[in-house]
C-alpha positions as a LaTeX table, in Angstrom:
\begin{tabular}{lrrr}
\hline
Residue & $x$ (\AA) & $y$ (\AA) & $z$ (\AA) \\
\hline
Met1 & 0.00 & 0.00 & 0.00 \\
Arg2 & 1.28 & 3.45 & $-0.87$ \\
Asp3 & 1.95 & 5.98 & 1.82 \\
Leu4 & $-0.82$ & 8.53 & 1.98 \\
Pro5 & $-0.11$ & 12.20 & 2.49 \\
Ala6 & $-0.07$ & 13.19 & 6.14 \\
Val7 & $-3.28$ & 14.59 & 7.57 \\
Thr8 & $-4.22$ & 15.53 & 11.08 \\
Pro9 & $-6.22$ & 13.03 & 13.16 \\
Ala10 & $-9.30$ & 15.30 & 12.82 \\
Glu11 & $-8.88$ & 15.41 & 9.02 \\
Glu12 & $-8.41$ & 11.65 & 8.91 \\
Glu13 & $-11.61$ & 11.17 & 10.91 \\
Ala14 & $-13.51$ & 13.58 & 8.64 \\
Leu15 & $-12.36$ & 11.62 & 5.55 \\
Lys16 & $-13.84$ & 8.30 & 6.69 \\
Leu17 & $-16.54$ & 7.00 & 4.38 \\
Ser18 & $-18.71$ & 6.22 & 7.39 \\
His19 & $-18.76$ & 9.95 & 8.23 \\
Gln20 & $-19.94$ & 11.15 & 4.82 \\
Leu21 & $-23.62$ & 12.12 & 4.60 \\
Cys22 & $-23.40$ & 11.91 & 0.82 \\
Phe23 & $-22.63$ & 8.19 & 0.84 \\
Pro24 & $-25.77$ & 6.82 & 2.55 \\
Leu25 & $-27.87$ & 9.26 & 0.49 \\
Tyr26 & $-26.26$ & 7.98 & $-2.71$ \\
Ala27 & $-26.48$ & 4.30 & $-1.72$ \\
Ala28 & $-30.08$ & 4.61 & $-0.49$ \\
Ala29 & $-31.12$ & 6.42 & $-3.68$ \\
Arg30 & $-29.59$ & 3.66 & $-5.80$ \\
Arg31 & $-31.33$ & 1.00 & $-3.72$ \\
Val32 & $-34.74$ & 2.71 & $-3.88$ \\
Val33 & $-34.48$ & 3.37 & $-7.63$ \\
Gly34 & $-33.50$ & $-0.29$ & $-8.04$ \\
Leu35 & $-36.75$ & $-1.33$ & $-6.35$ \\
Tyr36 & $-38.62$ & 0.13 & $-9.33$ \\
Thr37 & $-36.82$ & $-2.04$ & $-11.91$ \\
Pro38 & $-38.95$ & $-5.20$ & $-11.55$ \\
Tyr39 & $-42.09$ & $-3.11$ & $-12.07$ \\
Leu40 & $-40.83$ & $-0.80$ & $-14.82$ \\
Ala41 & $-38.70$ & $-3.17$ & $-16.92$ \\
Pro42 & $-41.66$ & $-5.31$ & $-18.10$ \\
Leu43 & $-43.29$ & $-2.07$ & $-19.27$ \\
Gly44 & $-40.16$ & $-1.07$ & $-21.17$ \\
Leu45 & $-39.46$ & 1.94 & $-18.93$ \\
Thr46 & $-36.43$ & 3.17 & $-17.06$ \\
Tyr47 & $-36.81$ & 5.05 & $-13.80$ \\
Thr48 & $-35.96$ & 8.34 & $-15.51$ \\
Gln49 & $-38.61$ & 7.75 & $-18.18$ \\
Tyr50 & $-41.09$ & 6.93 & $-15.42$ \\
Ile51 & $-40.49$ & 10.19 & $-13.53$ \\
Val52 & $-40.79$ & 12.20 & $-16.77$ \\
Leu53 & $-44.20$ & 10.60 & $-17.32$ \\
Leu54 & $-45.20$ & 11.24 & $-13.69$ \\
Ala55 & $-44.38$ & 14.94 & $-14.13$ \\
Leu56 & $-46.37$ & 15.15 & $-17.39$ \\
Trp57 & $-49.37$ & 13.33 & $-15.91$ \\
Glu58 & $-49.33$ & 15.97 & $-13.20$ \\
Glu59 & $-49.01$ & 18.85 & $-15.66$ \\
Asp60 & $-48.89$ & 18.21 & $-19.38$ \\
Gly61 & $-47.21$ & 20.60 & $-21.80$ \\
Leu62 & $-44.25$ & 21.62 & $-19.65$ \\
Thr63 & $-41.18$ & 23.08 & $-21.30$ \\
Val64 & $-37.93$ & 21.12 & $-21.28$ \\
Gly65 & $-36.60$ & 23.65 & $-18.76$ \\
Glu66 & $-39.60$ & 23.27 & $-16.48$ \\
Leu67 & $-39.28$ & 19.49 & $-16.55$ \\
Gly68 & $-35.57$ & 19.75 & $-15.82$ \\
Ser69 & $-36.25$ & 21.98 & $-12.81$ \\
Arg70 & $-38.95$ & 19.70 & $-11.44$ \\
Leu71 & $-36.87$ & 16.55 & $-11.90$ \\
Phe72 & $-33.50$ & 18.08 & $-10.97$ \\
Leu73 & $-32.11$ & 16.93 & $-14.34$ \\
Asp74 & $-30.34$ & 18.81 & $-17.12$ \\
Ser75 & $-31.41$ & 18.87 & $-20.75$ \\
Gly76 & $-28.46$ & 16.65 & $-21.73$ \\
Thr77 & $-29.90$ & 13.91 & $-19.51$ \\
Leu78 & $-33.49$ & 14.53 & $-20.57$ \\
Thr79 & $-33.02$ & 14.67 & $-24.36$ \\
Pro80 & $-32.34$ & 10.92 & $-24.83$ \\
Val81 & $-35.21$ & 10.14 & $-22.44$ \\
Phe82 & $-37.56$ & 12.29 & $-24.52$ \\
Lys83 & $-36.36$ & 10.63 & $-27.74$ \\
Lys84 & $-37.04$ & 7.16 & $-26.34$ \\
Leu85 & $-40.49$ & 8.10 & $-24.99$ \\
Glu86 & $-41.30$ & 9.84 & $-28.27$ \\
Gly87 & $-40.22$ & 6.73 & $-30.18$ \\
Ser88 & $-42.48$ & 4.64 & $-27.96$ \\
Gly89 & $-45.39$ & 6.91 & $-28.80$ \\
Tyr90 & $-45.85$ & 8.35 & $-25.31$ \\
Leu91 & $-44.98$ & 11.99 & $-25.91$ \\
Leu92 & $-44.33$ & 14.69 & $-28.51$ \\
Arg93 & $-41.93$ & 17.60 & $-28.43$ \\
Glu94 & $-42.89$ & 20.81 & $-30.19$ \\
Arg95 & $-41.65$ & 24.39 & $-30.33$ \\
Asp96 & $-43.65$ & 26.76 & $-28.15$ \\
Ser97 & $-45.80$ & 28.91 & $-30.44$ \\
Arg98 & $-45.23$ & 31.95 & $-28.17$ \\
Asp99 & $-41.48$ & 31.43 & $-27.77$ \\
Glu100 & $-39.65$ & 29.53 & $-30.52$ \\
Arg101 & $-36.66$ & 29.06 & $-28.20$ \\
Ser102 & $-38.71$ & 26.84 & $-25.87$ \\
Val103 & $-39.71$ & 23.25 & $-26.52$ \\
Arg104 & $-42.89$ & 21.93 & $-24.91$ \\
Val105 & $-43.31$ & 18.27 & $-24.06$ \\
Arg106 & $-46.82$ & 16.86 & $-24.40$ \\
Leu107 & $-48.34$ & 13.47 & $-23.78$ \\
Thr108 & $-49.90$ & 11.61 & $-26.66$ \\
Pro109 & $-53.22$ & 9.84 & $-26.05$ \\
Gln110 & $-51.17$ & 6.63 & $-25.66$ \\
Gly111 & $-48.94$ & 8.35 & $-23.07$ \\
Ala112 & $-51.93$ & 9.65 & $-21.16$ \\
Ser113 & $-53.63$ & 6.25 & $-21.09$ \\
Phe114 & $-50.39$ & 4.50 & $-20.05$ \\
Arg115 & $-50.95$ & 6.00 & $-16.61$ \\
Ser116 & $-53.44$ & 3.24 & $-15.76$ \\
Gln117 & $-50.73$ & 0.61 & $-16.29$ \\
Val118 & $-48.41$ & 2.11 & $-13.66$ \\
Lys119 & $-50.95$ & 3.27 & $-11.08$ \\
Asp120 & $-50.03$ & 0.54 & $-8.56$ \\
Ile121 & $-46.26$ & 1.00 & $-8.71$ \\
Pro122 & $-45.95$ & 3.63 & $-5.93$ \\
Ala123 & $-47.74$ & 1.35 & $-3.43$ \\
Gln124 & $-45.80$ & $-1.72$ & $-4.59$ \\
Val125 & $-42.44$ & 0.02 & $-4.15$ \\
Gly126 & $-43.54$ & 1.70 & $-0.91$ \\
Ser127 & $-44.34$ & $-1.67$ & 0.61 \\
Cys128 & $-40.71$ & $-2.72$ & $-0.01$ \\
Leu129 & $-39.27$ & 0.07 & 2.14 \\
Pro130 & $-38.53$ & $-0.57$ & 5.82 \\
Leu131 & $-40.08$ & 2.74 & 6.92 \\
Ser132 & $-43.30$ & 3.55 & 8.69 \\
Pro133 & $-45.53$ & 6.13 & 7.01 \\
Thr134 & $-44.36$ & 8.68 & 9.60 \\
Glu135 & $-40.69$ & 7.90 & 8.96 \\
Ala136 & $-41.21$ & 8.05 & 5.19 \\
Gly137 & $-42.91$ & 11.43 & 5.57 \\
Gln138 & $-40.05$ & 12.77 & 7.70 \\
Leu139 & $-37.47$ & 11.53 & 5.20 \\
Tyr140 & $-39.42$ & 13.08 & 2.33 \\
Leu141 & $-39.44$ & 16.48 & 4.06 \\
Leu142 & $-35.73$ & 16.30 & 4.90 \\
Leu143 & $-34.75$ & 15.32 & 1.37 \\
Tyr144 & $-36.73$ & 18.18 & $-0.16$ \\
Gln145 & $-35.16$ & 20.53 & 2.37 \\
Val146 & $-31.75$ & 19.46 & 1.00 \\
Leu147 & $-32.90$ & 19.77 & $-2.62$ \\
Arg148 & $-34.26$ & 23.28 & $-2.12$ \\
Gln149 & $-30.93$ & 24.42 & $-0.70$ \\
Ala150 & $-28.68$ & 22.84 & $-3.30$ \\
\hline
\end{tabular}
């Protein structure tokens, strides 16, 4: 093993993986997203495609920028997702008639009706989590507190 640069005992303690808040957040997010795979894969959806559809079922006709803000994703991540969902017949992208610089994302009738096929997924995934409804609610509030500050 190579010699590591010298650090103070306090710095060494601070650099331990077990002391990083980011690590359990990252690992838990990966685990929770992975719980969706058995439900989404048979439908031909990825988790990112699923959350795009959730956002559009809530409010159809959002701009790419609005979707990015709501999903905390950039347009470089969203563009291939839109292309795949468009190819599957679930959505259309079109220039905003009031602002040619903006692209609006709209559900097709097939995309709107697809909602009925995924309606049970939140409950199915929620039942896999080892949290009480109160704990889940507390975690939800804390995570959004972090997201609003970032």
